[in-house]
Legacy VTK file of the C-alpha trace (Angstrom):
# vtk DataFile Version 3.0
C-alpha trace
ASCII
DATASET POLYDATA
POINTS 197 float
-10.405 66.682 35.062
-7.352 64.773 36.317
-4.462 66.967 35.178
-3.628 69.130 32.208
0.131 69.542 32.705
2.861 66.914 32.811
4.131 66.636 36.377
7.447 65.352 37.731
6.594 64.717 41.370
4.689 65.975 44.372
5.374 69.631 45.242
7.634 69.972 42.163
7.024 72.575 39.420
5.166 71.093 36.452
5.727 71.291 32.691
4.076 74.716 32.455
7.008 76.110 34.430
9.872 73.729 33.553
9.230 73.410 29.777
11.191 70.195 29.301
8.884 68.248 26.987
8.317 70.584 24.055
5.236 70.791 21.860
3.347 67.507 21.789
0.134 68.780 20.194
-1.157 67.691 16.822
-1.260 63.976 17.570
2.456 63.508 18.254
3.101 60.130 19.853
4.140 60.178 23.511
4.809 57.451 26.068
4.364 57.475 29.820
6.878 54.833 30.863
5.355 53.441 34.034
2.204 54.914 35.526
2.949 57.566 38.105
0.416 59.022 40.494
0.381 62.142 38.311
-1.112 60.193 35.347
1.008 62.009 32.788
-0.503 60.111 29.873
-3.797 61.879 30.638
-2.028 65.266 30.616
-0.345 64.330 27.320
-3.726 63.482 25.788
-5.141 66.813 27.012
-2.190 68.538 25.286
-3.202 66.968 21.967
-0.762 64.057 21.882
-1.462 60.485 20.883
-0.758 59.332 24.433
0.488 55.850 25.250
0.948 54.365 28.732
2.809 51.186 29.682
3.053 49.602 33.105
3.560 46.033 34.366
0.679 46.398 36.826
-2.754 45.671 35.274
-4.434 47.652 38.073
-2.426 50.770 37.183
-3.409 50.364 33.527
-7.047 49.944 34.572
-6.814 53.139 36.602
-5.471 55.075 33.585
-8.234 53.695 31.374
-10.882 54.785 33.891
-9.295 58.245 34.270
-9.110 58.673 30.482
-12.787 57.762 30.140
-13.700 60.187 32.936
-11.674 62.976 31.271
-13.017 62.092 27.805
-9.547 61.598 26.284
-7.925 58.645 24.570
-4.875 56.841 25.969
-3.461 53.700 24.346
-2.632 51.352 27.233
-0.212 48.412 27.388
0.400 46.032 30.264
3.984 44.793 30.250
7.581 45.291 31.249
8.704 48.901 30.789
11.319 47.812 28.245
8.750 45.963 26.109
8.122 48.743 23.612
7.527 46.478 20.609
4.141 48.152 20.050
5.979 51.314 18.883
7.851 51.411 15.596
11.370 52.797 15.424
11.713 56.595 15.509
7.953 57.141 15.861
7.695 58.782 19.305
8.196 62.478 20.087
8.443 62.255 23.888
8.986 59.638 26.600
8.406 60.534 30.259
9.354 58.329 33.217
8.150 59.959 36.423
9.681 58.159 39.423
9.155 54.795 37.686
12.716 53.698 36.887
13.938 53.290 40.476
13.548 49.507 40.558
14.467 48.754 36.935
17.210 46.117 37.032
18.193 46.100 33.352
18.321 49.854 32.771
20.571 49.418 29.713
17.925 47.306 27.925
15.207 49.835 28.750
17.316 52.751 27.501
18.067 50.927 24.230
14.335 50.460 23.654
13.534 54.096 24.455
16.333 55.155 22.084
14.866 52.921 19.355
11.340 54.368 19.543
12.254 58.057 19.969
12.705 60.353 17.004
16.191 61.843 16.637
16.896 64.786 18.986
13.609 64.272 20.851
13.450 64.219 24.661
13.363 61.474 27.245
12.457 63.146 30.551
13.230 61.225 33.720
12.383 62.188 37.277
13.705 60.143 40.171
14.341 60.495 43.866
17.421 62.658 44.216
20.391 60.553 45.349
21.185 63.121 48.063
17.711 62.656 49.553
18.473 59.056 50.538
21.799 59.876 52.192
20.329 61.143 55.460
17.181 59.574 56.864
15.526 59.483 60.243
14.106 56.249 61.553
12.599 55.264 64.904
16.075 55.214 66.472
17.066 58.712 65.327
19.340 59.743 62.505
20.890 57.334 60.013
23.427 58.234 57.324
23.849 56.154 54.167
27.001 56.638 52.073
26.300 58.441 48.804
25.686 55.922 46.035
24.320 53.163 48.257
20.688 54.302 47.929
19.537 54.474 44.309
21.514 55.624 41.272
23.903 58.548 41.572
23.860 61.481 39.180
27.021 60.019 37.638
25.290 56.646 37.176
22.490 58.333 35.222
24.985 60.152 32.984
26.966 56.975 32.278
23.887 54.858 31.489
22.317 57.528 29.287
25.601 58.258 27.474
26.188 54.569 26.733
22.686 54.364 25.249
23.481 57.318 22.946
21.522 59.979 24.823
22.874 63.452 25.553
21.710 65.023 28.812
20.975 68.674 28.064
19.154 69.640 31.273
19.495 68.570 34.876
17.268 69.956 37.613
17.644 69.315 41.325
14.308 70.206 42.871
12.443 70.009 46.141
14.616 72.070 48.484
12.368 73.528 51.190
12.559 74.600 54.813
11.810 70.984 55.714
14.215 69.442 53.184
17.610 71.173 52.964
18.692 68.838 50.133
16.904 68.239 46.813
14.252 65.523 46.869
13.851 65.114 43.114
16.298 64.800 40.231
14.929 65.607 36.766
16.994 64.836 33.666
16.168 65.666 30.084
18.130 63.522 27.661
17.913 63.830 23.879
18.314 60.966 21.467
21.500 61.195 19.427
21.981 59.289 16.183
19.353 57.264 14.353
LINES 1 198
197 0 1 2 3 4 5 6 7 8 9 10 11 12 13 14 15 16 17 18 19 20 21 22 23 24 25 26 27 28 29 30 31 32 33 34 35 36 37 38 39 40 41 42 43 44 45 46 47 48 49 50 51 52 53 54 55 56 57 58 59 60 61 62 63 64 65 66 67 68 69 70 71 72 73 74 75 76 77 78 79 80 81 82 83 84 85 86 87 88 89 90 91 92 93 94 95 96 97 98 99 100 101 102 103 104 105 106 107 108 109 110 111 112 113 114 115 116 117 118 119 120 121 122 123 124 125 126 127 128 129 130 131 132 133 134 135 136 137 138 139 140 141 142 143 144 145 146 147 148 149 150 151 152 153 154 155 156 157 158 159 160 161 162 163 164 165 166 167 168 169 170 171 172 173 174 175 176 177 178 179 180 181 182 183 184 185 186 187 188 189 190 191 192 193 194 195 196
């Protein structure tokens, strides 16, 4: 079996502990927006959801299909841009999860509009991303290098602005991954709920 709990990153507590996604059993429609190494669409299917996965990489989609067959679950797979959610009707999805897959999205506003369109009112969009503090201080072959905050990835403020403009309300923010090795969080997890119709 691949996984039975939605995960938000390596060495990060999973859905069993964080409880961000809500009940997706009973065939509720869910989308994994970009295939992460955790294969969350498989975990969604194990939880009883009608799981859907979309990714622009055909090899990633092939990997999900093979994992679903191995785990004897069904995942509807689509190859395409993450914002191409035309396969889902408006207000038909109970959960969207993007696990470290939005980092390189150029037109985030377009993607957020599409996620807003397909989600049911008040339902969650859960995003995990590298924490913006994690990219501030790095070590390369020449020693220590400091990047000004906001020059590596989106800041926490950027996420709030983009989500607010797309009519999402962030109701949970988690800064995870602090360890003895990493004194700053490595992972930012946001739960945003769709507002309006």
